[in-house]
C-alpha positions as CSV (number, residue, x, y, z in Angstrom):
1,M,-125.7,35.6,-102.4
2,R,-121.9,35.2,-101.8
3,A,-121.2,34.2,-98.2
4,L,-117.7,34.1,-96.3
5,I,-117.4,31.8,-93.5
6,S,-114.6,31.6,-91.1
7,V,-115.2,30.5,-87.7
8,Y,-113.5,28.7,-84.9
9,D,-116.6,27.4,-82.9
10,K,-118.4,24.9,-85.4
11,T,-121.7,24.8,-83.2
12,D,-124.7,24.6,-85.6
13,L,-122.5,25.5,-88.8
14,E,-123.6,22.6,-90.6
15,D,-127.4,23.7,-90.7
16,F,-126.4,27.2,-91.2
17,A,-124.3,26.4,-94.2
18,R,-126.9,24.0,-96.0
19,G,-129.7,26.6,-95.2
20,L,-127.5,29.1,-97.1
21,E,-126.6,26.7,-99.8
22,S,-130.2,25.8,-100.4
23,L,-131.1,29.2,-101.1
24,G,-128.6,29.6,-103.8
25,A,-125.6,31.0,-101.9
26,E,-122.0,30.5,-102.9
27,L,-119.8,29.5,-99.9
28,V,-116.2,30.6,-99.4
29,A,-114.7,29.5,-96.5
30,S,-111.0,29.6,-94.7
31,G,-108.9,26.9,-93.5
32,G,-110.3,24.7,-90.9
33,T,-114.0,25.9,-91.7
34,A,-113.5,24.8,-95.2
35,T,-112.1,21.2,-94.0
36,Y,-115.0,21.0,-91.9
37,L,-117.8,21.9,-94.3
38,E,-116.0,19.5,-96.7
39,E,-116.3,16.6,-94.4
40,V,-120.0,17.1,-94.0
41,G,-120.5,17.0,-97.9
42,L,-120.4,20.7,-99.0
43,R,-117.9,22.0,-101.6
44,P,-117.2,25.7,-100.5
45,T,-114.3,27.5,-102.4
46,R,-111.2,27.8,-100.2
47,V,-110.0,31.3,-99.4
48,D,-106.6,30.6,-100.9
49,E,-107.9,29.6,-104.2
50,L,-109.2,33.3,-104.1
51,T,-106.1,35.1,-103.0
52,E,-103.8,32.8,-104.7
53,V,-101.6,32.9,-101.6
54,P,-101.2,29.8,-99.3
55,E,-102.0,30.1,-95.6
56,L,-98.8,31.5,-94.2
57,L,-97.0,31.4,-90.5
58,G,-98.7,28.4,-89.5
59,G,-102.3,29.7,-90.3
60,R,-101.5,33.1,-88.9
61,V,-102.2,34.7,-92.2
62,K,-104.8,33.4,-94.6
63,T,-108.1,36.2,-95.0
64,L,-105.6,39.2,-94.7
65,H,-105.4,39.9,-98.3
66,P,-106.9,42.7,-100.4
67,R,-109.2,40.3,-102.3
68,I,-110.9,39.2,-99.2
69,H,-111.2,42.9,-97.5
70,A,-112.4,44.6,-100.9
71,A,-114.9,42.2,-101.4
72,I,-116.2,42.8,-97.7
73,L,-115.9,46.3,-97.7
74,A,-117.0,47.4,-101.4
75,R,-120.3,49.4,-101.6
76,H,-122.5,48.0,-104.1
77,D,-124.2,51.1,-105.1
78,R,-121.1,52.8,-105.7
79,D,-119.8,53.0,-109.3
80,D,-116.2,53.4,-108.4
81,D,-116.5,50.5,-105.8
82,V,-117.9,48.3,-108.5
83,A,-115.3,49.2,-111.3
84,A,-112.5,48.8,-108.8
85,L,-113.7,45.3,-107.9
86,D,-114.2,44.4,-111.7
87,D,-110.7,45.7,-112.6
88,Q,-109.2,43.4,-110.0
89,E,-111.8,40.6,-110.7
90,I,-113.3,40.4,-107.4
91,E,-116.7,39.5,-106.4
92,P,-118.4,41.0,-103.6
93,F,-119.7,39.2,-100.4
94,D,-123.2,39.8,-99.4
95,L,-122.9,37.9,-95.9
96,V,-119.8,37.4,-93.4
97,C,-120.1,34.9,-90.9
98,V,-117.0,34.9,-88.2
99,N,-116.8,33.7,-84.7
100,L,-113.6,34.4,-83.0
101,Y,-110.7,32.3,-81.2
102,P,-111.8,31.6,-77.4
103,F,-109.1,33.9,-76.0
104,A,-111.0,34.8,-72.9
105,Q,-111.7,31.1,-72.0
106,V,-108.2,30.1,-72.7
107,A,-106.5,33.0,-70.8
108,A,-108.9,32.2,-67.8
109,K,-107.7,28.5,-67.4
110,H,-105.8,27.7,-64.4
111,G,-101.8,27.5,-65.3
112,V,-102.3,28.7,-69.0
113,R,-98.8,29.6,-70.5
114,E,-98.3,33.0,-71.9
115,H,-97.7,31.8,-75.6
116,E,-100.9,29.5,-75.6
117,A,-102.9,32.7,-74.6
118,V,-101.2,34.7,-77.2
119,E,-101.9,32.2,-79.9
120,M,-105.6,32.7,-79.2
121,I,-105.6,36.5,-80.2
122,D,-107.5,36.5,-83.5
123,V,-106.3,39.1,-86.0
124,G,-107.9,38.4,-89.2
125,G,-111.3,37.3,-87.6
126,P,-112.3,40.8,-85.9
127,S,-111.0,42.6,-89.1
128,M,-113.3,40.7,-91.1
129,L,-116.1,41.2,-88.8
130,R,-115.5,45.2,-88.4
131,G,-115.3,45.3,-92.0
132,A,-118.7,43.7,-92.7
133,A,-120.3,45.4,-89.8
134,K,-119.0,48.9,-91.1
135,N,-120.5,48.0,-94.6
136,F,-123.7,47.0,-93.1
137,A,-125.7,48.9,-95.7
138,H,-124.6,46.0,-98.1
139,V,-123.1,43.2,-96.1
140,A,-124.7,41.1,-93.2
141,A,-122.2,40.7,-90.3
142,V,-122.9,37.1,-88.5
143,S,-120.9,36.7,-85.4
144,R,-122.8,34.3,-83.1
145,P,-124.3,30.6,-83.8
146,D,-127.4,32.0,-82.1
147,Q,-127.9,34.3,-85.0
148,Y,-127.9,31.5,-87.7
149,G,-131.5,30.5,-87.5
150,R,-133.2,34.1,-87.7
151,V,-130.9,34.9,-90.7
152,V,-131.8,31.9,-92.7
153,S,-135.4,32.3,-91.5
154,E,-135.6,36.0,-93.1
155,L,-133.6,35.0,-96.1
156,R,-136.0,32.1,-96.9
157,E,-139.0,34.2,-96.1
158,T,-138.1,37.4,-97.9
159,G,-135.2,36.6,-100.1
160,G,-132.9,39.0,-98.5
161,L,-132.1,40.8,-95.1
162,S,-133.6,44.0,-94.2
163,L,-131.4,47.0,-93.6
164,E,-132.8,47.1,-89.8
165,T,-131.7,43.3,-89.6
166,R,-128.2,44.2,-90.8
167,R,-127.9,47.1,-88.6
168,T,-128.8,45.0,-85.6
169,L,-126.2,42.4,-86.7
170,A,-123.5,45.1,-87.0
171,A,-124.3,46.4,-83.7
172,E,-124.0,43.0,-82.3
173,A,-120.4,42.2,-84.3
174,F,-119.1,45.4,-82.7
175,A,-120.1,44.5,-79.5
176,T,-118.4,41.2,-79.9
177,T,-115.2,42.7,-81.3
178,A,-115.1,45.3,-78.6
179,A,-115.6,42.8,-75.9
180,Y,-112.8,40.6,-77.5
181,E,-110.3,43.4,-77.5
182,A,-111.1,44.7,-74.0
183,A,-110.6,40.8,-72.7
184,I,-107.2,40.9,-74.4
185,A,-106.3,44.4,-73.2
186,R,-107.4,43.5,-69.6
187,W,-105.1,40.3,-69.7
188,F,-102.1,42.3,-71.2
189,S,-102.5,44.9,-68.2
190,D,-103.1,42.3,-65.4
191,R,-99.7,42.9,-64.2
192,E,-100.8,46.3,-62.9
193,A,-103.3,46.1,-60.1
194,F,-105.0,49.5,-61.4
195,P,-104.0,50.3,-65.0
196,E,-104.5,53.8,-66.8
197,S,-107.6,52.3,-68.5
198,F,-109.9,49.9,-67.0
199,I,-112.0,47.9,-69.4
200,P,-114.4,45.3,-67.8
201,V,-116.6,43.4,-70.1
202,F,-119.8,41.6,-69.1
203,A,-122.0,39.5,-71.3
204,K,-125.6,39.0,-70.6
205,V,-126.8,35.7,-68.8
206,Q,-130.4,36.4,-68.6
207,D,-133.0,39.0,-68.6
208,L,-134.8,39.6,-65.0
209,A,-138.4,40.4,-64.5
210,Y,-137.4,43.9,-63.1
211,G,-134.8,45.3,-60.7
212,E,-134.9,46.5,-57.1
213,N,-138.3,47.5,-57.9
214,P,-141.0,46.8,-60.4
215,H,-140.6,50.3,-62.2
216,Q,-136.6,49.3,-63.0
217,R,-135.5,47.3,-65.9
218,A,-132.8,44.7,-65.1
219,A,-130.7,41.8,-66.4
220,Y,-127.8,39.8,-65.2
221,Y,-124.5,40.0,-66.6
222,A,-121.4,37.7,-66.2
223,E,-117.9,39.1,-66.4
224,V,-116.2,37.8,-69.5
225,G,-112.9,35.9,-68.7
226,A,-113.9,35.2,-65.2
227,R,-113.3,31.5,-64.1
228,R,-116.6,31.4,-62.6
229,H,-119.8,33.5,-61.9
230,L,-122.7,33.4,-59.5
231,L,-124.5,31.1,-61.7
232,S,-122.0,29.6,-63.7
233,R,-122.2,26.2,-61.8
234,A,-125.7,26.5,-60.4
235,E,-128.6,24.5,-61.7
236,Q,-132.2,25.5,-60.8
237,L,-134.0,22.6,-59.9
238,H,-137.4,24.3,-59.0
239,G,-139.3,27.5,-58.5
240,K,-139.9,31.0,-60.1
241,D,-137.3,32.8,-62.0
242,L,-134.7,34.5,-59.9
243,S,-135.0,38.1,-59.4
244,F,-132.7,41.1,-58.8
245,N,-132.9,40.9,-55.2
246,N,-132.6,37.3,-55.1
247,L,-129.0,37.2,-56.9
248,G,-128.0,40.2,-54.8
249,D,-128.7,38.3,-51.6
250,L,-127.4,35.0,-53.2
251,S,-124.1,36.5,-53.8
252,A,-124.0,37.9,-50.2
253,A,-124.9,34.4,-48.7
254,R,-122.2,32.5,-50.7
255,A,-119.4,35.0,-50.0
256,C,-120.2,34.4,-46.3
257,A,-120.5,30.6,-46.6
258,A,-117.3,30.5,-48.2
259,E,-115.5,31.5,-44.9
260,F,-116.2,28.2,-43.4
261,T,-115.3,24.3,-44.2
262,L,-117.5,23.0,-41.4
263,A,-121.4,22.2,-41.9
264,C,-122.5,25.8,-42.4
265,C,-125.7,27.7,-42.9
266,V,-126.2,31.3,-43.9
267,I,-129.4,33.0,-44.1
268,V,-129.3,36.5,-45.7
269,K,-132.2,39.2,-46.0
270,H,-131.6,42.3,-47.8
271,G,-128.1,41.9,-48.2
272,N,-127.4,41.2,-44.8
273,P,-126.8,38.1,-42.8
274,C,-129.6,37.4,-40.4
275,G,-128.7,34.1,-39.1
276,V,-125.2,32.1,-39.5
277,A,-124.2,29.0,-37.9
278,V,-121.5,26.1,-38.2
279,A,-122.1,22.9,-36.4
280,A,-121.4,19.4,-36.6
281,T,-124.3,18.6,-39.0
282,I,-126.2,20.6,-41.5
283,D,-129.4,20.1,-40.0
284,E,-128.0,21.7,-36.7
285,A,-126.4,24.3,-38.6
286,Y,-129.7,25.5,-40.2
287,E,-131.7,25.0,-37.0
288,R,-129.0,27.3,-35.1
289,A,-128.8,29.9,-37.9
290,L,-132.7,30.4,-38.1
291,A,-133.4,30.5,-34.5
292,S,-130.4,33.4,-34.5
293,D,-133.4,35.7,-35.9
294,P,-136.4,33.8,-37.4
295,L,-138.5,36.8,-38.0
296,S,-135.9,38.3,-40.0
297,A,-135.1,35.0,-41.8
298,Y,-138.7,34.8,-43.2
299,G,-138.6,35.2,-47.0
300,G,-134.6,35.1,-47.0
301,V,-132.1,33.2,-49.2
302,V,-130.6,30.2,-47.5
303,V,-127.1,28.9,-48.4
304,L,-126.0,25.5,-47.2
305,N,-122.5,23.9,-47.8
306,R,-123.6,20.3,-47.3
307,P,-126.4,18.3,-49.2
308,V,-129.9,18.5,-47.8
309,G,-131.4,15.4,-46.4
310,R,-135.3,14.3,-46.1
311,E,-135.7,15.6,-42.5
312,L,-134.1,19.0,-43.3
313,G,-135.9,19.2,-46.7
314,E,-139.4,18.7,-44.8
315,W,-138.3,21.4,-42.3
316,L,-137.3,23.7,-44.9
317,A,-140.4,23.4,-46.9
318,E,-142.5,24.4,-43.7
319,Q,-140.5,27.9,-43.8
320,F,-140.9,30.9,-46.4
321,V,-137.6,30.7,-48.4
322,E,-137.1,32.6,-51.3
323,V,-134.1,31.0,-52.4
324,L,-132.4,27.6,-51.4
325,H,-128.9,26.9,-52.5
326,A,-127.1,23.6,-51.5
327,P,-124.6,21.0,-53.3
328,G,-127.2,18.5,-53.3
329,F,-130.6,17.3,-52.4
330,D,-132.1,13.9,-51.4
331,D,-135.0,12.6,-53.4
332,R,-137.6,13.1,-50.6
333,A,-136.3,16.5,-49.7
334,L,-136.9,17.7,-53.1
335,E,-140.2,16.4,-53.3
336,A,-141.3,18.1,-50.0
337,L,-139.7,21.2,-51.2
338,R,-141.4,21.3,-54.6
339,A,-144.6,21.5,-53.0
340,K,-143.8,25.1,-52.5
341,P,-144.2,26.5,-56.1
342,A,-142.4,29.8,-55.2
343,T,-139.2,28.3,-53.6
344,R,-136.3,28.8,-56.0
345,I,-133.9,25.7,-55.4
346,L,-130.7,25.7,-56.9
347,L,-128.1,22.9,-56.9
348,D,-124.7,24.3,-56.2
349,G,-122.0,22.6,-58.8
350,E,-118.8,23.8,-57.0
351,R,-117.3,24.4,-53.6
352,R,-114.5,26.8,-54.4
353,R,-113.9,29.9,-52.4
354,A,-113.7,33.2,-53.9
355,D,-110.7,34.2,-56.3
356,A,-108.5,36.7,-54.1
357,G,-107.6,38.6,-57.5
358,E,-111.0,39.5,-58.2
359,R,-112.1,43.1,-58.0
360,D,-115.3,44.7,-56.8
361,Y,-117.0,47.4,-58.9
362,R,-119.4,50.2,-57.5
363,R,-120.9,52.5,-60.0
364,V,-121.1,56.1,-59.0
365,L,-122.0,59.3,-60.5
366,G,-120.1,59.5,-63.8
367,G,-117.6,56.7,-62.8
368,L,-116.6,53.4,-61.2
369,L,-115.2,52.7,-57.9
370,V,-112.9,49.6,-58.2
371,Q,-111.2,47.8,-55.2
372,D,-109.7,44.3,-54.6
373,R,-112.4,41.9,-53.3
374,D,-112.0,41.5,-49.5
375,A,-111.6,37.7,-49.9
376,D,-108.9,36.7,-47.5
377,V,-110.2,34.2,-44.8
378,D,-109.0,35.6,-41.5
379,D,-107.1,33.4,-38.9
380,R,-105.3,34.1,-35.6
381,E,-102.2,35.0,-37.3
382,G,-101.4,38.8,-36.5
383,M,-104.1,39.1,-33.9
384,R,-103.5,40.0,-30.3
385,A,-105.2,39.8,-27.0
386,V,-104.6,43.2,-25.6
387,C,-106.5,42.2,-22.3
388,G,-107.8,38.9,-20.8
389,S,-106.9,35.3,-21.9
390,P,-109.4,33.8,-24.1
391,S,-109.8,30.1,-24.1
392,E,-109.4,27.9,-27.2
393,S,-113.3,28.0,-27.1
394,D,-113.4,31.7,-27.1
395,W,-110.9,31.9,-29.9
396,G,-113.2,29.7,-32.1
397,N,-116.0,31.8,-31.4
398,L,-114.5,35.1,-31.7
399,L,-112.8,33.8,-35.3
400,F,-116.4,32.8,-36.2
401,T,-118.0,36.1,-35.3
402,W,-115.0,38.1,-37.0
403,R,-115.5,36.3,-40.3
404,V,-119.4,36.8,-40.3
405,C,-118.9,40.3,-39.6
406,K,-117.0,40.9,-42.4
407,H,-120.1,40.1,-44.6
408,V,-122.4,42.7,-42.6
409,A,-122.9,46.1,-43.9
410,S,-121.1,48.9,-41.9
411,N,-121.5,50.2,-39.2
412,A,-121.6,46.1,-38.0
413,I,-121.8,44.3,-34.8
414,V,-122.3,40.6,-34.5
415,L,-123.2,38.7,-31.4
416,A,-122.6,35.0,-31.3
417,K,-122.4,31.9,-29.0
418,G,-121.6,28.4,-29.5
419,L,-120.4,29.0,-33.6
420,A,-123.9,30.9,-34.2
421,T,-125.1,34.2,-34.5
422,I,-127.2,35.5,-31.7
423,G,-127.9,39.1,-32.8
424,I,-126.6,41.1,-35.6
425,G,-126.7,45.2,-35.8
426,A,-126.3,45.9,-39.5
427,G,-125.8,49.2,-41.5
428,Q,-126.2,51.9,-38.5
429,Q,-124.6,55.2,-38.8
430,S,-123.4,55.0,-35.3
431,R,-121.6,51.8,-33.9
432,V,-123.2,52.1,-30.6
433,D,-126.4,51.9,-32.1
434,A,-125.3,48.8,-34.0
435,V,-124.5,47.4,-30.8
436,R,-127.6,48.2,-29.3
437,L,-129.5,46.9,-32.0
438,A,-127.5,43.4,-31.9
439,L,-128.4,43.3,-28.2
440,E,-132.2,44.1,-28.8
441,K,-132.4,41.4,-31.6
442,A,-130.7,38.9,-29.2
443,R,-133.2,39.5,-26.2
444,A,-136.1,39.8,-28.7
445,H,-135.5,36.2,-29.9
446,G,-134.9,34.7,-26.3
447,H,-131.0,34.4,-26.6
448,D,-129.0,34.6,-23.2
449,V,-126.2,37.1,-24.1
450,E,-124.1,36.1,-21.0
451,G,-120.9,34.9,-22.1
452,S,-121.2,35.4,-25.6
453,V,-118.9,37.1,-28.1
454,L,-119.1,40.3,-30.1
455,A,-117.2,41.2,-33.2
456,S,-117.1,44.8,-34.7
457,D,-115.8,45.4,-38.3
458,A,-114.0,48.7,-37.5
459,F,-112.6,50.0,-34.2
460,F,-114.8,51.3,-31.4
461,P,-114.2,55.3,-31.3
462,F,-115.6,55.5,-27.7
463,A,-116.1,52.9,-24.8
464,D,-119.7,53.3,-24.9
465,G,-120.4,50.6,-27.4
466,P,-118.3,48.0,-25.5
467,E,-119.8,49.0,-22.4
468,L,-123.2,48.5,-23.4
469,A,-122.1,44.8,-24.4
470,L,-120.2,44.1,-21.4
471,E,-123.2,45.1,-19.2
472,A,-125.5,42.6,-21.1
473,G,-122.9,39.8,-20.2
474,V,-120.6,39.8,-23.4
475,A,-117.4,37.9,-22.4
476,A,-115.2,38.9,-25.3
477,I,-114.9,41.3,-28.0
478,I,-112.7,41.3,-31.3
479,Q,-112.1,44.4,-33.2
480,P,-109.7,45.8,-35.5
481,G,-108.3,48.5,-32.9
482,G,-106.3,51.6,-34.0
483,S,-108.8,54.4,-32.4
484,K,-107.2,57.6,-30.5
485,R,-109.2,56.0,-27.4
486,D,-108.1,52.6,-27.7
487,D,-106.7,52.9,-24.1
488,E,-110.0,54.0,-22.8
489,V,-111.8,51.2,-24.7
490,V,-109.3,48.4,-23.5
491,A,-109.6,49.8,-20.0
492,A,-113.4,49.3,-20.0
493,V,-113.2,45.8,-21.0
494,E,-110.4,45.1,-18.7
495,D,-112.2,46.4,-15.4
496,A,-115.3,44.3,-16.7
497,G,-113.1,41.2,-16.5
498,A,-113.7,40.5,-20.2
499,A,-111.1,39.9,-22.8
500,M,-110.4,41.7,-26.0
501,I,-108.9,41.0,-29.4
502,F,-107.1,43.5,-31.9
503,T,-107.1,42.0,-35.2
504,G,-105.0,44.9,-37.0
505,R,-107.6,44.9,-40.0
506,R,-111.0,46.3,-40.5
507,H,-113.8,45.0,-42.8
508,F,-115.9,47.8,-43.8
509,R,-118.8,46.8,-46.2
510,H,-120.6,50.0,-47.5
């Protein structure tokens, strides 16, 4: 056996190379790979010894040579291919092990310079991998360190690699080069918001037990090149494996919590917040978020932006929580929480907001909808009071409610009081029904609506929705404005002696 090795990532390379050598393989290596193998006591043949051409252009050219690519692409069962190799005194390769420069990781770094990213564009590596994968009938294309063990094991057990194994390795190699080229193409086209060709690439993080329902298969993938993803800095400390629905709710809860810097608790159920509060302490924030709608919070996902102390941990342990996500846990809190075998406890390793440049994707029949993420954190700039004069306290509640409303499915209505939600109407086809639902939830859980504020994710087309809220005691309303009947809506609010804010921006979430 003859093996060509040219890798950037040296993880587990020594064991792999020694395993091949122990099976009688001749090792051929390029540049830095050859140097590494020599340093650990192996003696590979260097690529430039075969090509009789030194590395050129600072290493940009080393494997781009007919003596390398002919040895990879030759069909061992074709007399004319074998004769061509013999005529040029070229020996064929049986295995090609290549991993690529880390373009996506380097290009994603904050402040990376263009020339630094460009230097991470691998040219020879993808060419060798594609050649080996194309010739899978005769050559094994090894593209990742996690393949090393099974390759050596099969070679040791059977003396070779089966056609099916080589076919599988070829598929993985082409997936590797495709993802690599897509990441480069996307980087070059980043100057256009929506280029003619859109090529997102995702790498599997983990398989999931099932999808939204047990009959649906599922997995979680992270976007290649993204600076972070949902689980990139999260460590699971306890509990069952995360499910498809858990991850969807966790993403929704984290996005909502990112709106606030004060101690905040967000409880999400079925993709929608059912309780959100900010407070002086995280214990108080959880207490008030839970009180918003304790019935819906049962079996929900809880995200906290402050560490969990003993008392809060013991209290949470008394509840049915599917997922608990926080930046820290007291030892005694963990002890209490771990008494619940099913609760998934995640330690949050980051506190950054969402990247405004990220895109949202939605699969539709035969296509993909792509949009900018609605990631801006709204403040009072650009908002105006069209009637009434909200106090500073009212403004605080209005902004809080408006930020929460952005994360509720349309049509969305959020009632709040004292920086805590008291009623949420989500996903209704009629906005007046969303108002009615939010009021019913508030009353059902004993909340006093008198003096509360209301947010609507889009404008009120008629005065009927606000009138329901005003009759219940709502003191101020925040909404985008822009309806043909804005004058009627404003008049109804003004007649009730309440205040209304127009934001000039809507937050649909379908």
